[in-house]
N, C-alpha and C positions, 0 to 999 in steps of 0.2 A: 504495499499499498505505500503511495507515495507522501512523504511526509507533508505536513500542513505549512511547515515554515519554509520550505522550498519545493522548487520542482526542477527537474532536471531536464534538459531543452537538449533538442541537435539541430544544427544550422549546416546545411549543406547548398553549394552552389555549384552549378555543372553547367557548361557550354555544351549542349546536345546537340546540335546541327549537324555533326558528323554520322550519328549514329541514326539520324532519318536519311543520309545518303544511302546507307547501306543496312536497311533495317531488318532482313533477313539473318544476317549473321550476329550484327550487334544489340540489337533494340532488346531483348529479351536476356542477353546474357548482362547489359547494363541494368536491368531492372532486378535481375537475382543479385547481383553484387550489391546493389543499394540497399536490398532488401535482408541480405545477410548482414550488412553493418548496422543496421537498425535492430536486429535480434542482439547482437553484441553490445550496443550501448544500454537497448531498453529504455529511451526516454519516455517521459509523459507529454512533451510535446516535439513535433517535428516542423521544420519550415525548409523547403526544398525551392531553393530559387534556380529557375532555369534559364536559358538564354540561347538566342536562336532556334525556338522551338521550331520544329519541322523541316529544318533545313534551308538549304537554299531556294528550293522550288516548292512554298508553302501548299500552294493549291494541287498539288500533286501528293504530298504527302498528309493530308487532314487527316485520311484513314486511318493512319499509323501513327498520329499524335492522339486519336479517340482509343485507338487500342492501347497505348502506351498509358493514358491515364486510366481507362477501365481495370488494367491489370495490375496497376498498382492500387488503386481504391478497394479491388476485390480481392487481395491476395490474403493468404492465411496469416502471414507477417504482419497485417495491419488490422487484422480483425478485432482487436481491442481497441482501435480507435475509431468512434462511432462518429466524432464530429469532424467533419472534414470540409475545407474550404477550398475550391481551384480557381484559379483566375489565368485563362489564355488569352492573350491577344493575337486573334487570328485575322485580323482587317488588314490583310496582305494588299488589298486593292487602292489603300489610301497611303500615299509615299509619305505624307506630312504627319501620320498619326501611327502607322504601323511600327512596333518595337520589335514584335518575335518574342517577347518576355513570359514566362508563364510563372506563377506562383502556387505553390501548392502546398496545405497547411494539414497536419493531422494531429488531433488532440485526443487522449485517452479519456476514459470516464471518471479516472482517479483526481483529476483536475477540476475541482467542484466549482468555480466559478470564473466563467469564460465568457468575455463580451469582445465585440468588435466594435470600431468606431465608424460611424456614420461621418464622411467628409462634407458631406451636402447640408443634411440638417445639423452637424457638431453635436451629436448625442451619440451615447451607446446602443448597442440592440444585443440581445440576447444570442447564444451560438447553441443551434442544436443543427442535428441531421446533417446530410451531405447536400453540398449546393455546388455545382459545376458553371463556371462563368464563361464562355468562348463566346468566337467570333467578335463582333464589334463591341468592347467592353467600356466604351467611353461613359454609358450612363448608370453603372454600377457605382452606387455611390460608397460602398465600403472598401473602396481602395482609392490611389490617389496612381495615377499613368500621365507621364508627359515623355515628349520627346524633346530633345536638345534644340534651342534654335538654330536655325539652317547655318545661320555665320559662323557656327561653333565648328560645325563639319570641315574636314580639310578639304579644300577648293571648294567649299559651301554647296558638297554633293550630298543629297540625302543617302542616310543608310538606318540600317535598324538597331538605332542605339536611343538609349533614353533610359528611365526608371520606372518601378512599380513601385508603390509603397500600401502597406498596411498597418492597422494600429491597433495593439493588443490589451486587453486586461484580465491578467492571469492571476487568479487568487491577490487580489489585489495590489498587485504590480503592473505598470503601465509603461510599454514600450513601443518603438516602432521597428518594422521589418523592412528594409529595402533592398531591392531587387535592381542593380544597374549592369549595365554594357557600355562599355567606352568606347573609343576609337582605336583602331588597331594600326600596325606599321604596313602600309602598302609597299614600301621600298626598302630593301636593305640598304640600298647606296644612300638615299635620303637620311634613313634614320642613322648612318654614322658620318656623316657630315660634320656634325657637332652635338654636343648635350649640355642642355636637354635640345633633342630634335623637334622639328614642328609637331609630329606627333605628341609628342612628351607634352609639349607645352598646350595643344587643343587637349588631351584629356584631362590636366589639371586644371584648365580653364572651366571644362565643364564640372569637375568635381566640386571645386569651389562655388561655382553657381548652384549645384543643388543643395550644399550647406548652408548657404546665405539663404536659399528659397526656404529651407525646413526653419533656418534661425529668424526668420523675419515673419513667420507666417502668424500672422493675430488672430486669422480665424480658427486655427487648429491648437495654436500653442505650441511651441518645441516641446518635445520630450525624450527621454533617453533612446538612442536608436542603435541597431545592427544595421551597418551598410553591408552587404554581400553581392557578388558578383563577379563579371568578367571585366576587371578594372582593365586589364590590355597593357599592365604595367609591365615594361621591357626593361632591360638592363643598358647599362651604357654600352651601346653596342662597339665604338671606336675601342675604348678600352677595353675590352674584351679582346678585340682582334689583337691589339698591341701584346697585350699578356700572350695570348696563343701564337703571336708569329715572331718572338725574339730570337735573333738570330736565323730567321729566314729571309729568303730575298722576294719581294713584289713583282708579279709580273702583270702586265694589264694586257688583255684579249680582247681584240677588238672585231667588229663584223666588217663589210664588205663596204659600209658607210663610214666607216673609222670611228665607230662609236664602241666605248667600251662595254661590252657586252657582261664580261666576267674578270676577276681579279683573283690571281692564284699566289699563294704564298709558298715556295719550295724551299727544300733544305739543301746542303752543298753537294748532294749528290743529284741533284734535279728531282726529288721525289715531290710529289705535291702533298702537302700537308693542308691548307686549308684553301676552299675555294669561296669566293663571295660572290653573289650576282644579285640583281634585283628580287629576286624571289629564291635565292639558293643560299645555304650555308651550310658547307658539308665540311664537316672535320675528320679528319682520317680516324679518331678515336672520340664518339660520340657519348662512350659512358664518361669521359671525363668531365661532363658537364653536369656529372651527378655528386660531384666532390663539393665540399664546403667553401670553395675558393672562389665559387662564383656569385657568393651572397654579396661579397663588395660592391660589387658593380649595379646591384639590387637598389638604388637611389631615386626611386622615382615619389617614394611617400614621404621622403625625408623632410620636406619641407611643411609636412601638413601633420609631422608625428607630436605636436602640442595640441591637436585637435583630436587626431583618431588615434585608437590603440590598435596594436596588431599583437597576438602572442607570437612568441619566437617561432621561427619557420625552423623546420628541423627536416622539411622533407624537399625532395628534388623538385625541381620546376615543373609545372602542372600542366606544360606546354611547349611545343608541339610533338605530341606523341604519333607514332604510325598507326593507322588506322586498318592496319592488318593483324587478325587476330594470332598469327604465328610471332609476333614481333608485340609483344605486349608492354615490353618495358624499354623499347628503343624509340629514339628521336627521330623525327623526320629531316631530312637534309635541308628544309625551306628557311627555317628564322633560327636564329640564337635562341636556345631555351630560356624560358622565363617563366617566373611566377606572375603568371596574368591574372587568375583566380585566386580572390582573396576575402578575408571575413574580417571587418573592422569595427571597431567599438567607438561610440563617442564617452567622452570624459563620465558624461551621467549614468550612462549603461555600464561601466566597467566599476560603477559601485554597487550594483545590482548583483555581482558576481561571488557566489560564494566558495572560495578559494583563497590561494595566499595572499591574493590582489586586496583582499577584503578583511579577511579577519586575523587578529592578534594571535599570538602564540598559546594564551589563555582562554581562547574560545572554543572550549569543548564541545558545546553543543553543534558546532557547524562541523567539528572534524566528525564529529557521531553519523552524518549523515551526507555529507556532499563529498562526491566522488570527483578525484582531481581533473581539472580542464585538459582538454587534450585538442591539440590542431594537428591535423594531418591531411592524406589522401586518401580517396577510395580506390581499390582496386589497382595497388601499385604493381601488380603482377598479372595482371589481366587487362584486356585491350577493352578500354572505354571510350573509343573515340580520339580525336587529336587532344582533346581536353580531359586531365584527370581531374574528378570531382573532388573539391575541398570541402573539408568538414570541419566543425569546432562543437566539440560535446562539451557541456558545463551544466552548473547548477546556478540557478538564480533564487533570490531571497524572496518570500512573498509578503503581501501585505505593507508593501512600501510606496504605495501611492505613486505620485510622481518625484523623482529625484532631479533636482537640479544640481548642475555640479560647474561652480566658477572658478576656472584654472588660476585665473589671475590674483584670486584672494585664498585660492586653496581653502575654499569652506564647501558644505554640505546643507542644502536645505531639502526637505520633504516634505509634500503635502498631498492631500486630494482636492485640488482646485474644485471651487463650486461650478467652475464653468466644465468640470470634467467630470464631474460627481457621478458616479454610477449609479444603478437604481439602489432604493433602499431596501435594508435586510442582509446586506453583503458583510456586515460587521466592521466597519471602517470607522473611524476616528477622523476628524479634521485638525489639521495643523495650519497654525499661522506662516505665510511665507513674505519676508520684505518684499517691495514691486519690484518686480520681474526685470532685470537687466538686460534690454534688449540687444546689447552690443555684444553679450557674451555667447559662445557657442555652445551648444549642449554637446 
């Protein structure tokens, strides 16, 4: 039975585009490995955030998407999760709105009080049974979905990038869960011209745009949030190349028009060690990217680490893996491997977590029932498509109301604001909060 003073939750993010490109081989395998992980963790609450649902040709994959959702919801492994909410953005005919994002949530009956926020009426609603929202979901009030402004996109070309947010009340604790998909690196040549690259700057601009949007949301008010999806964060490509090619000689390969198509780095015997092209990044020993040395070049989040927390990364880069079931732990030779898929935590949300981040050495009650948090990948030795799903397993405190964290003053406030007060009868008390400092990021 779930302890009333805490709830175990499992957050998972996965770019699933490639499994819908070859569904007969990868779809059911992906589902089974995800369900195996659920059985291993046995959380009371599951949040699964998906990007590129349906793959590149959604209109041809809709049937497989429905099969994917049905198989998950009706699985024996999830039979104890009677309260289910699914949000699938399938409006593929609308370039200015389509994000291909999917948010799936599963709640055990052991969680006594579960509410979802209505972003239109600004009120809480009870959560019962199973509801699946698909197709054009813009009018569904229990979620907020937006695509980034067109000028944010590299070369102002529309792509399926944006965010999908839900707000939860679990046994007296309130937080947002935000699915996000940021811009990719279109060309290795452009990515390694300088750091930060134009792609990196575009991602940073979009991410800050979201954080500012939440911070200034006077209609819904800011609450603690978990932000997880495909951020497309990339390593400092030029620095990685310099590290890999010490004592090697560079050779430029040109086509008939004298344009550089590839750059090769060879050793003293003329053996090619590394080849870099617009969409090629081929190193003679791909296993080297699983070493800890690559982490020093994972810098894209550094400028926001005072706002967003991330558990230490101890797993190999989550992208780009071979889509061949016979090569489950091998990287493709298209991009420099990177930790694209991440789970980030706001300062306020960090205060909700029951582990070494929040408890003192003498907090025996917490030690008695809170499992240590775990951050890693799902299916490390199984083909899961070109992205490995990334998970965060943790335990959160209940009856916290809304937690506000002001990093500049290092103080913590809690309340159940009258504006966000859930229905009566849940046994919560009111606390007083000083005037909200809207200049502080949650």
